[in-house]
C-alpha positions as CSV (number, residue, x, y, z in Angstrom):
1,M,8.3,357.1,68.8
2,K,5.2,357.0,71.1
3,C,1.1,357.9,70.8
4,L,-1.1,359.6,72.7
5,Y,-4.8,358.7,72.7
6,N,-8.1,358.6,73.7
7,G,-8.0,362.2,75.1
8,K,-9.4,365.8,74.4
9,L,-6.8,367.6,72.4
10,I,-6.6,370.9,72.3
11,L,-6.0,372.9,69.3
12,K,-5.9,376.2,68.6
13,D,-9.5,377.2,68.7
14,Q,-11.3,373.7,69.3
15,V,-11.3,370.6,71.7
16,I,-11.7,367.6,69.2
17,T,-11.6,363.6,70.0
18,G,-10.8,360.6,68.3
19,K,-7.3,361.6,67.4
20,A,-3.6,360.7,68.5
21,I,-0.8,362.2,68.8
22,I,2.1,360.2,67.4
23,F,5.6,362.1,68.5
24,D,9.3,361.4,69.6
25,E,11.2,365.1,70.3
26,R,8.4,366.3,67.9
27,I,5.3,365.9,67.1
28,Y,5.4,363.4,63.7
29,D,1.8,363.3,63.1
30,I,-1.8,363.6,64.4
31,V,-4.1,361.3,63.4
32,D,-7.5,359.3,63.8
33,E,-7.3,356.4,66.2
34,N,-8.6,354.0,64.1
35,E,-5.3,354.5,62.2
36,L,-3.3,353.5,64.9
37,S,-3.3,349.4,64.4
38,T,-1.8,350.1,61.1
39,I,1.3,352.1,62.5
40,K,4.5,349.6,64.1
41,N,6.4,350.3,67.1
42,L,4.4,352.9,68.8
43,E,4.7,353.1,72.6
44,K,1.2,353.9,73.0
45,I,-0.1,356.2,76.2
46,D,-3.8,356.4,77.4
47,A,-4.8,359.7,78.2
48,K,-7.8,358.3,79.8
49,G,-10.8,360.9,78.5
50,N,-8.3,364.0,79.9
51,Y,-7.5,367.2,78.0
52,I,-4.3,366.8,76.0
53,S,-2.5,370.2,75.7
54,P,0.2,372.2,75.1
55,G,2.9,372.2,77.5
56,F,2.6,375.5,79.4
57,I,5.3,378.4,80.0
58,D,5.8,380.1,82.7
59,I,7.5,383.7,81.8
60,H,8.2,384.9,85.6
61,I,8.8,382.8,88.1
62,H,11.4,382.9,90.8
63,G,11.8,379.5,92.5
64,F,10.1,376.5,93.8
65,D,10.4,373.6,96.0
66,G,12.7,375.5,98.0
67,Y,15.2,376.7,95.9
68,D,15.5,380.2,94.0
69,T,17.1,381.3,90.5
70,M,19.2,383.8,92.7
71,D,21.1,380.8,94.1
72,G,23.2,381.0,91.7
73,T,23.4,377.2,91.3
74,E,22.9,374.0,88.9
75,E,21.2,372.5,91.8
76,A,18.7,375.3,92.2
77,L,17.5,375.3,88.7
78,K,17.5,371.8,88.4
79,S,15.1,371.1,90.9
80,I,12.9,374.1,90.2
81,S,12.5,373.1,86.6
82,K,11.8,369.5,87.8
83,G,9.9,370.9,90.5
84,I,7.7,372.3,88.4
85,T,6.6,369.7,85.7
86,R,4.2,368.8,88.5
87,N,1.5,371.8,87.3
88,G,2.0,371.0,83.7
89,V,5.2,373.4,82.8
90,T,7.1,372.4,80.2
91,S,9.4,375.5,79.8
92,F,10.0,378.8,81.8
93,L,12.1,381.8,82.3
94,P,13.9,381.8,85.5
95,T,13.3,385.0,87.3
96,T,16.0,387.3,88.8
97,M,15.3,389.9,91.7
98,T,17.4,393.1,92.8
99,M,20.0,392.1,94.7
100,S,24.0,393.0,94.3
101,K,25.0,392.9,90.5
102,E,27.6,390.2,91.7
103,R,24.7,387.6,92.7
104,I,22.8,388.9,89.7
105,L,25.9,388.2,87.2
106,N,26.6,384.4,89.0
107,A,22.6,384.2,88.7
108,L,23.0,384.9,84.9
109,E,25.9,382.7,84.6
110,A,24.7,379.8,86.2
111,V,21.6,379.7,83.7
112,R,24.2,379.8,80.9
113,Q,26.2,377.0,82.1
114,F,23.2,375.0,82.7
115,K,20.9,376.1,79.5
116,G,20.2,373.1,77.0
117,K,21.8,370.5,79.1
118,E,20.0,367.5,79.0
119,T,17.8,367.6,82.3
120,E,14.6,365.9,83.5
121,G,12.7,369.1,83.9
122,A,10.8,371.4,82.1
123,E,13.3,373.7,79.3
124,I,14.6,377.1,80.3
125,L,13.9,379.3,77.8
126,G,16.2,382.3,79.1
127,V,16.0,384.5,82.1
128,H,13.5,387.2,83.4
129,M,15.0,389.7,84.8
130,E,13.2,391.6,87.3
131,G,15.2,394.7,88.4
132,P,18.0,396.4,89.5
133,F,16.4,399.2,86.4
134,I,13.0,399.8,89.0
135,N,12.0,402.4,90.6
136,V,12.3,402.5,94.4
137,K,8.6,403.8,95.0
138,F,7.0,400.5,93.7
139,K,10.1,398.5,94.9
140,G,7.1,395.8,96.1
141,A,9.2,393.2,97.6
142,Q,12.8,394.0,95.9
143,D,15.7,395.2,98.4
144,P,15.6,398.9,97.9
145,Q,19.6,398.8,98.2
146,Y,20.2,397.4,95.2
147,I,18.2,399.5,92.9
148,I,20.4,401.4,90.3
149,P,19.9,403.2,86.9
150,S,19.5,401.2,83.7
151,D,23.4,399.8,82.5
152,F,23.0,398.5,79.0
153,E,26.7,397.5,79.9
154,M,25.7,395.3,82.7
155,V,23.2,392.9,80.5
156,K,25.2,393.2,76.8
157,A,27.6,390.5,77.8
158,Y,24.4,387.8,78.7
159,K,21.8,389.2,75.9
160,D,22.0,385.4,74.9
161,I,20.7,384.2,77.9
162,I,18.4,387.0,79.0
163,S,14.7,386.8,77.4
164,L,13.2,389.5,79.5
165,I,13.8,392.3,81.2
166,T,11.7,394.8,83.8
167,I,11.9,398.1,83.9
168,A,10.7,401.4,85.3
169,P,10.9,403.6,81.6
170,E,10.8,407.1,84.1
171,T,13.7,406.4,86.0
172,E,17.1,407.8,85.4
173,G,18.6,406.5,81.5
174,A,15.4,403.8,81.0
175,L,14.5,405.6,77.8
176,E,17.7,405.5,76.4
177,F,18.4,402.1,77.7
178,I,15.2,400.5,76.3
179,K,15.9,401.9,72.8
180,K,19.3,400.5,72.8
181,V,18.2,397.3,74.0
182,K,15.5,397.2,71.4
183,R,18.1,398.1,68.7
184,E,21.2,395.6,69.7
185,T,19.3,392.8,71.2
186,N,15.9,390.6,70.8
187,I,15.1,391.1,74.7
188,V,11.9,391.5,75.6
189,L,11.3,395.0,77.6
190,S,8.3,394.9,80.3
191,M,7.5,397.5,82.3
192,G,6.9,397.1,86.0
193,H,8.2,398.1,89.6
194,T,7.3,401.7,88.2
195,A,6.0,405.3,89.3
196,A,5.4,406.2,85.8
197,T,2.3,408.4,84.8
198,Y,0.1,407.6,81.6
199,E,2.5,410.3,79.5
200,E,5.8,408.0,80.9
201,A,4.2,405.2,80.2
202,R,3.5,405.9,77.1
203,E,6.8,407.1,76.2
204,G,8.6,403.8,77.6
205,I,6.3,402.0,74.8
206,I,7.2,404.4,72.0
207,C,10.7,403.7,72.9
208,G,10.3,399.7,72.9
209,I,8.7,398.7,75.4
210,S,5.7,395.8,74.5
211,H,5.0,393.9,77.5
212,V,3.8,394.6,81.2
213,T,5.2,392.9,84.7
214,H,2.3,391.7,86.5
215,L,-0.2,394.5,85.5
216,F,-2.0,396.2,88.6
217,N,0.8,395.0,91.3
218,A,3.9,397.8,91.9
219,M,2.3,400.4,89.5
220,T,0.6,403.2,89.2
221,G,-3.2,402.4,88.6
222,L,-6.2,403.8,86.8
223,H,-7.7,406.8,88.0
224,H,-10.3,408.5,85.6
225,R,-8.2,411.7,85.3
226,N,-4.6,410.0,85.9
227,P,-4.7,406.9,83.9
228,G,-1.0,406.0,84.8
229,V,0.9,402.2,83.8
230,V,-2.3,400.6,84.2
231,G,-4.2,403.3,81.9
232,A,-1.2,402.7,79.1
233,A,-1.3,399.1,79.3
234,L,-5.1,398.8,78.4
235,T,-5.2,401.4,75.6
236,H,-1.7,400.4,73.9
237,D,-0.6,397.5,72.1
238,V,1.6,395.6,74.8
239,T,1.2,392.3,76.4
240,C,0.6,391.9,80.3
241,E,1.2,389.4,82.9
242,V,-1.5,388.6,85.4
243,I,-1.1,386.9,88.6
244,A,-4.7,384.5,89.0
245,D,-4.1,383.9,92.7
246,T,-7.3,386.1,93.5
247,I,-5.1,387.8,95.7
248,H,-3.0,390.0,93.9
249,I,-5.7,390.3,91.9
250,H,-9.6,390.3,92.5
251,S,-11.2,387.3,90.3
252,G,-14.0,390.4,89.1
253,L,-11.5,392.1,87.0
254,F,-10.3,388.4,85.3
255,S,-12.9,388.8,82.7
256,M,-12.7,392.7,82.0
257,L,-9.4,392.1,81.7
258,L,-9.8,389.3,78.9
259,K,-12.2,391.4,77.0
260,T,-10.7,394.6,77.1
261,K,-7.3,393.6,76.2
262,G,-8.0,390.6,74.4
263,I,-7.3,386.9,74.8
264,D,-3.5,387.1,72.8
265,K,-2.7,389.9,74.8
266,I,-2.8,388.6,78.4
267,V,-0.4,386.1,79.2
268,L,-0.8,384.3,83.3
269,V,2.4,384.0,85.0
270,T,3.0,382.6,88.7
271,D,5.6,385.1,90.2
272,C,6.7,381.8,92.6
273,M,9.2,382.4,95.1
274,S,11.3,379.2,96.9
275,A,8.1,378.1,99.0
276,G,6.0,377.2,95.7
277,G,5.2,373.6,96.6
278,K,6.5,373.6,100.0
279,E,4.4,373.7,103.6
280,E,3.6,377.6,104.6
281,G,6.4,378.7,107.1
282,E,9.3,381.5,106.5
283,Y,11.4,381.2,103.8
284,E,13.8,383.8,101.6
285,L,13.3,385.8,98.8
286,G,16.0,388.6,97.3
287,G,18.0,388.1,100.6
288,Q,14.3,389.6,102.9
289,K,12.7,387.2,104.7
290,V,9.0,385.8,103.6
291,I,6.5,384.4,105.8
292,V,4.0,382.2,104.1
293,K,0.3,381.8,105.4
294,D,-2.9,380.9,103.9
295,K,-1.3,380.9,100.5
296,Q,0.2,384.0,100.2
297,A,3.9,385.1,100.9
298,R,4.7,388.2,102.4
299,L,7.3,390.0,103.7
300,E,7.6,391.2,107.7
301,D,5.6,394.8,106.5
302,N,2.7,392.8,104.8
303,T,4.3,393.6,101.4
304,L,3.0,390.9,99.1
305,A,6.4,388.6,98.1
306,G,5.7,387.2,95.0
307,S,3.4,384.2,95.6
308,V,3.0,380.6,95.8
309,L,1.0,380.3,93.1
310,N,1.2,377.2,90.4
311,L,0.6,377.7,86.8
312,K,-2.1,375.2,86.6
313,D,-3.8,376.8,89.7
314,A,-3.5,380.2,87.8
315,V,-5.9,378.7,84.8
316,Y,-8.3,377.0,87.0
317,N,-9.0,380.4,88.5
318,V,-9.7,382.2,85.7
319,N,-11.6,379.3,84.4
320,E,-13.8,379.6,87.5
321,H,-14.0,382.9,87.3
322,T,-15.0,384.1,83.5
323,D,-17.2,381.9,80.5
324,F,-14.5,381.9,78.1
325,T,-13.5,378.5,77.0
326,I,-10.8,375.5,77.7
327,P,-8.5,376.4,74.2
328,Q,-8.9,380.4,75.1
329,L,-7.8,379.9,78.4
330,I,-5.3,377.7,77.9
331,S,-3.8,379.8,75.0
332,L,-2.9,382.4,77.8
333,V,-0.1,379.6,79.5
334,T,1.1,378.2,76.1
335,A,0.4,380.2,72.5
336,T,0.7,383.8,74.1
337,P,3.9,383.3,76.2
338,A,5.2,381.8,73.3
339,K,4.6,384.3,71.0
340,I,5.9,386.8,73.2
341,L,9.5,385.3,73.7
342,G,9.4,384.8,69.8
343,V,9.8,380.5,70.4
344,N,5.6,380.3,69.1
345,Q,7.8,378.3,65.7
346,R,8.5,375.4,68.2
347,K,6.2,376.1,71.1
348,G,2.9,376.9,72.1
349,T,0.6,374.7,70.0
350,L,-0.1,371.0,69.4
351,E,1.3,371.1,65.7
352,V,3.5,369.0,63.5
353,G,6.7,370.0,63.7
354,K,6.6,371.4,66.9
355,D,8.4,370.2,70.1
356,A,6.8,367.3,72.0
357,D,5.7,369.5,74.7
358,I,1.9,368.1,76.2
359,T,0.5,368.9,79.4
360,V,-2.7,366.2,80.2
361,F,-5.0,367.1,83.1
362,D,-8.7,366.9,83.8
363,N,-11.6,369.2,84.0
364,K,-10.2,370.2,87.8
365,M,-6.8,371.1,86.4
366,N,-5.3,367.7,88.1
367,I,-2.4,367.2,85.9
368,S,-1.7,363.8,85.2
369,L,1.4,363.7,82.3
370,T,3.9,365.8,81.5
371,I,5.8,365.6,78.4
372,G,8.7,368.0,77.8
373,R,10.2,367.5,74.0
374,G,9.1,364.2,74.1
375,K,10.4,362.9,77.2
376,I,7.8,362.1,80.3
377,L,8.9,364.6,82.9
378,Y,6.1,364.0,85.1
379,E,3.1,361.2,85.3
380,I,0.8,360.2,87.7
C-alpha cells in the first residue's frame, strides 16, 4: 500500500490540503495526514507541496516519441503509452487516420492485442477512429484517396475496441450508419472533417452524434446566416474537443467556449502526431510528409497536420488565458473525458474505489509524478 501526502488535492470542485491518499491499484482511502502515523506498512511518497490531480486522459492522440498508432505494432503502442506519461497522461485513445482499409484494420487489431497487457505506460481505453468516413472538402491532413462512405461492416468486428468514431454526417449513408452504431454498439459518434450545414449537423445529432472532433478545425464555421457545424455544436447538447495550442484556435476563444458550452462539455485533446516529444524536422502522418517547425506540424501545402501539443501544456495554455479555477480546468482532461467514454465509474476523479490514476504537478504544469493504477509510471 502506498501513500501520497504533502500536496494540494484537486477534488471535484475544490483544492484541499492536509489530506493524504492511500492506494494500491485503486484508491483505498483519503485521510487526514496526522492519521498516517497510525497506519502500518505504508510506502510514503512526498508530493512536496505540488498539486495532486486525477490522471489525465487524452481521447485524441495519433502518436508520440516518433511512433504512430497507424504503425500497427506493439512497439509503437508501448512507446506512445510510455512517452505520454511524461505529460501526466494515465489513459488514452490511440487514434487512427484515413488510410487503406487494411492499414486501419491492422492498427485496430494491434490495439486489441496490446490493450490490457501489463505495461509501464498509460492505459489504452480503446481506439478513436478518425475517418475514413469523412468529407474530402474538409479532409485536413487526411489522405483523400482513402476516404470512403460509411461502412458498418468494417467496424462491426471491432466494436469491442473502438470507443469513438469521427464521421461527416452529410456524406453518403452516414445517417443510417450513425443510427446503426448507436443502436448496436457503445461507440461514441463524433462529428468532424465535415462540410455539413447547420441543418445537416443537427440531423446527425438527432440520429446519434454526441461529440465534436476538434471544434472549429476541419468543419464549416460559424456565420450569422449560416451557423454551420460550429453553430450546431455550440447550440446543442454535445461535447466538444478543443486543441488548445493557440495555433488551431485563438486563445481569445478559450473563455468564450467554456462559458458558452459549460465546463462539463469541453474536453482538451492534443491531436498529437509522432513528432510529439521529438525535435523539429520532417515526419510522417497518414502516409504524408509533415514538417515540424515553431511548435507547428504542417503538410507541404501548409495544412495543419495534427499537432505536437501535449496535454499538460493544453491545460497550461487555457489557464493562462482564462480565469477559471484549477479544479475546473483539470476536469477538462479528467472528469469530462472519463464521462464521454463511459469510464467515469473508475476514472476521472480522486475518489475511494476508483483506479489510482494520479498526476502530480506544480504551478507551471511541470509534471513531477505520474501514477497509473497504483504504479509509478514517471517521476523526476
